C-alpha positions as CSV (number, residue, x, y, z in Angstrom):
1,M,0.2,37.6,-8.3
2,K,2.4,35.9,-9.7
3,S,5.5,36.4,-12.0
4,K,5.2,34.7,-15.0
5,S,8.5,32.7,-14.1
6,N,6.4,31.5,-11.1
7,Q,2.9,30.8,-12.9
8,I,5.2,28.3,-15.5
9,K,6.4,26.7,-12.7
10,S,3.4,26.3,-11.4
11,L,1.6,24.9,-14.8
12,I,4.6,22.3,-14.9
13,M,4.2,21.1,-11.4
14,N,0.6,20.5,-12.3
15,T,1.9,19.4,-15.4
16,K,3.5,16.6,-14.2
17,E,1.4,16.0,-11.1
18,K,-1.4,15.0,-13.8
19,N,0.6,12.9,-15.9
20,R,2.1,11.2,-12.2
21,L,-1.8,10.3,-11.8
22,L,-2.7,9.4,-15.2
23,L,0.0,7.6,-15.2
24,E,-0.7,5.7,-12.1
25,I,-4.5,5.1,-12.9
26,L,-3.1,3.3,-15.9
27,E,-0.8,0.9,-14.6
28,M,-3.8,0.0,-12.0
29,L,-6.3,-0.5,-15.1
30,K,-3.3,-3.0,-17.4
31,E,-3.1,-5.0,-13.9
32,D,-7.2,-5.2,-14.3
33,F,-6.7,-6.3,-17.8
34,E,-3.9,-8.5,-17.5
35,M,-5.7,-10.9,-14.4
36,L,-8.6,-11.2,-16.5
37,Q,-6.5,-12.1,-19.1
38,D,-4.8,-15.0,-17.3
39,G,-7.8,-15.4,-15.7
40,S,-7.1,-14.4,-12.4
41,W,-9.3,-12.0,-12.3
42,D,-13.0,-14.2,-12.9
43,L,-16.8,-12.1,-13.4
44,N,-18.2,-14.6,-13.2
45,Q,-17.1,-14.5,-9.5
46,T,-17.0,-11.3,-8.2
47,D,-19.6,-9.4,-6.5
48,G,-18.4,-6.1,-9.1
49,S,-17.2,-4.2,-6.8
50,E,-13.7,-4.7,-8.5
51,V,-15.6,-3.7,-11.9
52,Q,-16.7,-0.6,-9.6
53,A,-13.0,0.5,-8.8
54,S,-12.1,0.1,-12.2
55,I,-14.1,2.1,-13.8
56,D,-14.0,5.1,-11.2
57,N,-10.4,4.8,-11.5
58,V,-11.2,6.2,-15.2
59,D,-13.9,8.7,-14.1
60,K,-10.5,9.9,-12.1
61,A,-8.4,9.8,-15.6
62,I,-11.2,11.8,-17.3
63,S,-11.1,14.2,-14.8
64,I,-8.1,15.0,-14.3
65,L,-7.6,15.4,-17.9
66,K,-10.8,18.0,-17.9
67,L,-8.5,20.3,-15.1
């Protein structure tokens, strides 16, 4: 059984890891929107896989927050 101190340390590490993953996902999504804004990503010229990847990233973020 973990001591209270170890439980707190574990919770802090889990929170830091979650925050790191969420930041990574948000940075990717920001890049996606910036590419849409500047025209370097044209939705008319895509097979949809890029859009699906963005949706998958949102799903990952949601699942991280539900942990």
